[in-house]
N, C-alpha and C positions, 0 to 999 in steps of 0.2 A: 708813677702815676698808675692808678688803680681803674680796671675796666668795670663799667657800671654793671651791676647783676642782671639787668634787662637786654645786655647787647645780643643781637642776633646777626650780625654782619660778618661775613668772611671774605677776605680778600686773598687772592693768590699771587704771590710775588715770584716770578721766574727770574733767577739770578744767575748770572754767569761768573764762577769763581775761578780765578787763577789760581791753579794749585801749588806754586810756590809763594805766592803774595798773600792769597785770601785764606781766610780761617773761617770755619762754620762756627767754631766756637764765639768769634767776635761778633759774627752775624746774630747767634742766638741771644746774645749778652745785650746787643744793640734792640733786637724786638724786645725783649724782656725789660729794659731800661726805659723804653717808651710807653709801657704798658701794655704791650701786645702779648697774646696768648698762641704759641704754636700748636696746631692741633694736628699738622700732615706733613710730610717730607716726602716728595717722589723725586728720584733721579731720572731727569729727562735724557741726558747722552752724557758720554764723557770721553774724553780725549786724553793724549799724554800731557797737556799742557793746562787743560781746564775742565770742569765739571758744571753742567746746566742742572740746577734743580727747581722745582715748584715748591714753595713752601707756603702754606695754607695757615693763615694768622685769622685770629680772633680780634676783631677790633670795633669800636663803639659808632663810628661814623667815618665819614668820607675824609674830614680834615683830619683825623687821627691816623688814617693810612697814608696821608701825604706826608704828615710829619715822619712817619715812620720810614717811608720812602727816602725822604730828604735826609735820614740819618744813616741809613745804609748806604746810600750812594758816597758817603763820606770814608767808607772803609776801605782800605787800600785792596787792590786786587779784585775787588768785587763791582760788577756792572749789573745794574737793574735793567732787565731787557723789557718788561712790561708788568703792570700791577692791573688784575682784573678782579673786581667783587663779583658776587652771585648775580646781580642786576646784569651786568653787561656780559656774564657768561650765559644767560637765559637769553640773550638776544642776537648770540652768533648764529649767522646765517637767516636771520629773521625769525620770527616767533610761529609762524604759519606755514602749510604746505598743502599741496592740492594731492589726491588719492583717488585711482579709480575705484568705483563701486563693483565693478566686475572684473576679476582678472581674465586676461586673454593668454589662453594655453596651447591654442592650436589654431589651424588655418579656418576651421570652421566658426570659432569665436570672432576672430579677424573680419572674416566676411560678414557677420551681423553686425559689430559694433562699427564697422568702417564698410568700405566698398567691397562689393556692391549693395549689401542689404540695407545700409544707412540712407540709400536714394530712395525706398519706399516710405521712411519717416520724413524725409525732406517733404515729399510729394504731398504727405497727408497734411502736414504743417501748411504748407502753401496753399493748399485748397481751403483749410479752415486754420486760421491764425491762431484761435485760442486752445488749440492743440498743443502749442508751445508750453503751456502751462502743465500739460501732463508727460510730455514726451522729451522735454529737455530741462536743464537746471533752473529756469527762470522760477518755477513755483516756489522754490526754496532759496533765493539768492538775493542777497542785498547788496548794492554798490555803496562803499563808503568814501565819499568824496570830500576833498579838502584841498584847500590852495596853500594851508601852512600860514595863512595871516593872522590867526587869532588862537595859538596854541595856548590852552590852560596854564597861566604862571610863566609864560615863555614870551607871547607875543608873536610878533611876525618873525618866524624862524625858517620860513620857506618850505617847499614841498618835500625836498630830502630829508631834513630834520623831522618834520612831521610824521613819517611813516610810522617810527616806533609806536606813536600814540595809535595811528589807524589799525596797525596789526593786533594792538592789545584790545581794540574795541571789536575786530574781528573774533579774536578769541572769546570774548565774552559773548556773542551773539551766538556761537556755537556750543559753548559749554551750558549756557543758562537756559536756552531755547532751542536748540537745535537747528539754528539759523545759519546757511552758509553765506558769510560776508565776505567780501574782497575789497581791499583798501586800494584806492586811486587818487595819488597826490598828483595836482595838476600843476604845472610850472607856468602858470598864467593867473594875472590877477584881473583880468579885464572881464567885465560883468557879462557882455555878449558872447566871447569865447567859452566862459564856463558853462553858460546855458546851452550853446551850441554843441559841447563835446558830451555833454551829460544826455542831450536828447540823442545823439547819435549812437550812444552806446545802451540806451534804455532797452531795445529789444532782449538784450541778454539778462535783464533783471527784474524781479517782481517788486521791488522797492527801492527807493533812494533814500540815504541817509547822510543828510549833509553836516560836516563836521568842521568846528575851527576856521570858519570863513567870517571874516570881520566885517562889522556893522558901518556903514548902513548898506553896503554891497548884499549882504546876506539875504536882507528882507525882499530884494527885487528878485535875486536868483531863486529866492524858494518860491516866490509868488508866481513868477513867469513858468517855474517848471511845475507848479501845481495846476496852471491853467493848459499848458501845452503837452503833458503827458496823462496818461491815462494809467497811472502806477502810483502808490502813494510816496509822497515826497515829506520828509520830517527832518527839520534842523534841530539836532537834540539839544544844542548849547541853549538855544531859545526854549523849546517846548518839553525836553526831558527835564529841564531844572524848574519850569513852571509846574509841570504835574506834581512832582515830588514836594515841591513846597506848599502847594495846595493839599496833598496828603497828609503832610506833617502838621499844617494850619487846622485842619478839620479835626484832627486829635487833640492838638492844643486846645481850641476852643471847647471841647468836652471837658477838658480839666478845669479851665476857668469858668465855665457856666455861661460863655457868652455867644452869642447868635452871629453868625457870618454877617447877616445885614445890617447889625447894629455896630459894628467895629469901625474905628478909624486905623486906616493901616497907612505907614509911611515907608516908602519905598526907596532905596538909594540905588543908583546907577541905571539912568535910562538908555541902555544899550539893547541889544538882541535880547539879552536873558529878562531885563528888567520890563521891556514892553511885552513879551510873552507871558509874564507873569502878571502883568496888569490885565491883560486881555482874559486870562483864565480864572483871575480872582473876581472879576467883574461878571464874569458869565456865571460863576458860582454863586454870586449873591451880593458880594462886596459893594457896598454904595458910597462910601466914602474912602478913597485911595488918593494919596497925595505922593507925587513922584517928585523926587531931588535929585539934581546933578551938580557938578560942580560950581555952575551958575546960580543955583538956588531953584527952589518950587518951581516946577513946570506949571505955568498959569496960562488963561485966556488972554491977559493984557498984553503979553509979550509977542513979537514978532519972530519967529524963527526959522532961520535957512533950513534948518532941517526938517523936511516934511515929515518925518518920524515924529518928531516932537509935537509938532502942530497937531497931527492925529492924536497923539498921547493928551494934549492939553484938552483936547475936545470931550473925551471919554473918562477923564477923571477930575479930581480936585473941585467937588461942587462948590465949595466956599469961596474958590479962587484964592487960595492964599498965597502970600508972596514971603520972600525972606529966604534964610538959610535953613539947614537942618533943626538947627537949635531953635530957630522962630517957629517952626511947624509942627515938632516933634510932640508938643504940650497937648496933653490929654489923648495921646495915639494907645490904642490898645495892641497894635503890632508893630514891629518894626521889622523891614526885611531889607537886607543888605546884598545886592550883587555888585559890588562896586570897589572900594578901596580900603585899605588897611587903617584902623585908626583913627575913624573919622567921627564914631559916635562915641561921646564922653559919658562918664557916670553920672554928670550934672542933666545930661539930657534923659538919661534912663530915669532918674528921679522924677521927671518932670511927665513921664506917660502917665497914664491911667492906671487904677488899680490892677494887680497882677498881670503885668506886661509880659508880652512875648515877643522875644528877640530872636531872630534867625539871621545870623552874621556869616553870610556867605563867602565873603571874600577868602583867596586861597592863594597862598597858606597862612598869611596873616589875615584874621578875621577884622571886620568894621570896629568890635570892641574885643578884647580879651575875655573869654569866659570867667575866668578867675575874677575880673573886675566887675562883671555884671551880674553874677549870679547871686549875690546878697541882695540885689534889687529887682529880680526878674522873677516870674512864677516858671516860666519856661525857656529854656535856651537852646539853639540849635546851630550847628556850624556846617561847613562842608568837610571836616577833618573827621579822620577815621579814629584820633586818638581822643575824642570827646565824645561824650553821649549824643544821641540824637543826629547822627550823620545824613545830611540831606545830599544823597547821591543819585546822578541820572541812572546808573545802572539798575536802580529799581524800576525803571520805566521802559527803556528803548527796547531790551528783548522781548518783554511781553507784548508790546504795543505791534511790534513788526510781525512777531508770531501769529497775533491776531490777524492784523492787515493780510497777511500773504494766506492764512488758511480760508479766511473768507472772499479773497481776491479784491480786497477793497479799492476803488479809485483814488481814495484820498483818505488823509487822518485829519479828521475834522474835531473841532471844539468840544462836541458832545463825545467823541470817542477819548480824548484827553481827560474830561472831567471823569468819564468812567473809569479810566485809569488811574486816577488820583483816588476815587472813592474805594476802588478795590485794594488799594494799597494800603490806605488807613484802615481798611476792614482787617487786614491780617491780625492786627493788634485787639485781642479781646478786652472786654469791659474790665474784667479782673486783671488783667495784665498793665493796662494802662498807667504811665505814671509820668510825672514831670521829665523822668530821665530816659522814657522809652514811650516816644511818640510815633517812632517810625520803624518797621523793620529792618533787619540786617540783609544787606545785599546776598547773603548767602543762605536766606529763608527760602527753604524749597517751595513753599507755597505761593510765592509772588507771580512767578510767569505764569501759571495756570490760572490764578485768580485775576490777574490783569488780562489775560487772552480771553476768557470767557466773556468777562465784562465789556472790553473791547468789542468783540465781534456781536455782541447783542446791541450795542450803541450802533453799530455799523448798519445793521439790519433796520435798526428803528429808524436811521436818518436816511436809509435808502441808497449807501455807497457801497455795499456788498454785492458782488456779482455772482457768486455761488448760491445756489439754491440753499434754504435751511436746511441744515442737517448733512449736508455734503461737507462741510468745513470740519464735521466731527468724525468722518468714515477714517478708517485705518487704510494706511496707504496700499496695502494689499490688495483691499477691496475695490479701490480706484483703478489700481493697475488691471484687474481682472475684468472691469467693466469698459475698458478701451476696445472700440469697434474696430478691427482691421479692415 
């Protein structure tokens, strides 16, 4: 079994080898025989009867590693203690930590950062609550809140299992936008309890990022928190997806030469992300959007127990179309899927309008395989990184929250989201734009600052920014120097 040339996965196998029965030669032969490549050997411990070694092996996927482990376990005198790959090793002890900004080296330092000196700062905030933004972590800190009920590709896995995702999000906040984010996974699915908990911890944070909370509870949780808190609340699964889809669509339409107000959009998956997409697309100018779920096109002739669907029907499907996806796809300029694998057929794509645009966002298996769709579409995008035009929320949330914190916005409204989408789209210059490059990479260094500037402008224009114009651009040192004691 040969290892593919594009392999980039190493695993570390810790083996306890009986000195009388076990043979390293047999281990090496087994690893080679199963297609593995030994790239490192470390002796961890040794006794009179056994030796423990870590063997680093190059493999091509997790299944390959498992087959190798099973083969080694059959060798007499060899015990597999554990197998760890690079991904698991990166998660040991968690992926984030807190560190003090100022070292405490002596009694004088201690008296300033803690008692008795800290009492003066507490009193200043008690007398003027807004000083919490300049004198505490509040001005640069976001809470990432999840109950683990809708983790992408995994579903309801609970708060403990959701933590690695939230830690990863905190890393992205910090690395891309300098925002200090902290994951808080809640062991409750009760809507009222989640709302109460977030309200109770809100004084610590400058913003709330809701993450991986299942529909329809996520709608009420977000809406209530937006109404009852004076800091921005943003459900990234809904709005981050919607913002980046709009950005990609704006550039795709430049390629096809179509106007946003003239196109027909068919959207599958009328859950949290689907409804947010519909809202931002209609706000941006789409007039003819038809939503399809497992029961068919959402229309005004049906009675839905789901209030969100009733609301959705009222703002979409102007011709009140009914039927399946295949029934309503005819003549569509754009297909957007935030739903399930393999539900869009090649025959459906062939019935779309000239130069169709297909965004198949289901992950990891899209609504249609790009290889099957590409001969029949003008622009193709997915949520995957191994195909061109990856639509990724990471393009949105760091810059949006950086902006909201910097101008001390009370909310993140639709105008700010549209501004973010236009900013993301603008990263790609006219001479760079192509069918396979409609959206910038998540590692493009221009994205966060371009989004930040656009969102701050929209916040001022819509009256939700609390800092005076110009203050959001101050250097931190200048602000600190301006504090009156």
